C-alpha positions as CSV (number, residue, x, y, z in Angstrom):
1,M,-0.3,0.4,-0.1
2,N,3.0,2.4,0.7
3,K,4.0,1.9,-2.7
4,I,1.1,2.7,-4.2
5,K,0.8,5.5,-2.2
6,G,4.4,6.9,-3.0
7,Y,3.8,6.6,-6.5
8,L,0.4,9.2,-6.7
9,Q,1.9,11.5,-4.1
10,T,4.9,11.9,-6.7
11,S,3.2,11.5,-9.8
12,Y,1.2,14.2,-8.4
13,E,4.1,16.5,-6.9
14,E,5.3,15.9,-11.0
15,F,2.0,16.6,-12.4
16,A,1.5,20.5,-10.1
17,Q,4.7,21.3,-10.0
18,K,7.2,20.1,-12.3
19,A,5.7,20.3,-15.4
20,T,5.1,23.3,-17.5
21,W,1.8,23.5,-19.1
22,P,1.1,25.8,-22.0
23,T,-0.1,29.3,-21.9
24,M,-3.6,30.5,-23.0
25,S,-2.5,31.6,-26.3
26,D,-0.2,29.0,-27.3
27,L,-3.0,26.6,-27.3
28,Q,-5.1,28.8,-29.3
29,K,-2.6,29.3,-32.1
30,S,-2.2,25.4,-31.9
31,T,-6.1,24.6,-31.9
32,V,-6.0,27.3,-35.0
33,L,-3.1,25.2,-36.4
34,V,-4.9,21.8,-35.9
35,V,-8.1,23.4,-38.0
36,I,-6.4,24.8,-40.6
37,A,-4.7,21.4,-41.7
38,S,-7.5,19.4,-40.4
39,I,-9.3,20.7,-43.5
40,I,-6.2,20.9,-45.8
41,F,-6.4,17.6,-45.2
42,A,-10.2,16.6,-45.6
43,L,-9.7,18.8,-48.9
44,L,-7.2,16.8,-49.9
45,V,-9.0,13.6,-49.5
46,F,-12.1,15.0,-50.8
47,G,-10.3,16.0,-54.1
48,M,-8.8,12.1,-54.8
49,D,-11.8,11.1,-53.6
50,E,-13.6,13.2,-56.5
51,A,-11.0,12.2,-59.0
52,I,-10.9,8.6,-58.6
53,Q,-15.0,9.0,-59.0
54,G,-14.4,10.5,-62.1
55,V,-11.6,7.8,-63.4
56,L,-14.2,5.0,-62.5
57,S,-16.9,6.5,-64.0
58,F,-14.7,6.9,-67.4
59,V,-13.6,3.4,-67.2
60,R,-17.5,2.1,-66.0
61,G,-18.7,4.1,-69.1
62,L,-16.1,2.2,-72.1
63,F,-17.9,-1.1,-71.6
């Protein structure tokens, strides 16, 4: 039981005192970056999907 208590106490101390947390400004910048990257990725996937669909429709039209 003492090992668990020691582990939890050490974990809490590291979590609360030794860890450095990002500022609100850093979090907002990171969030904007993730949203923009997600939109770009979604547009790329959409473009590839449309291109493949067009190619398959063309190939089906040949037969």
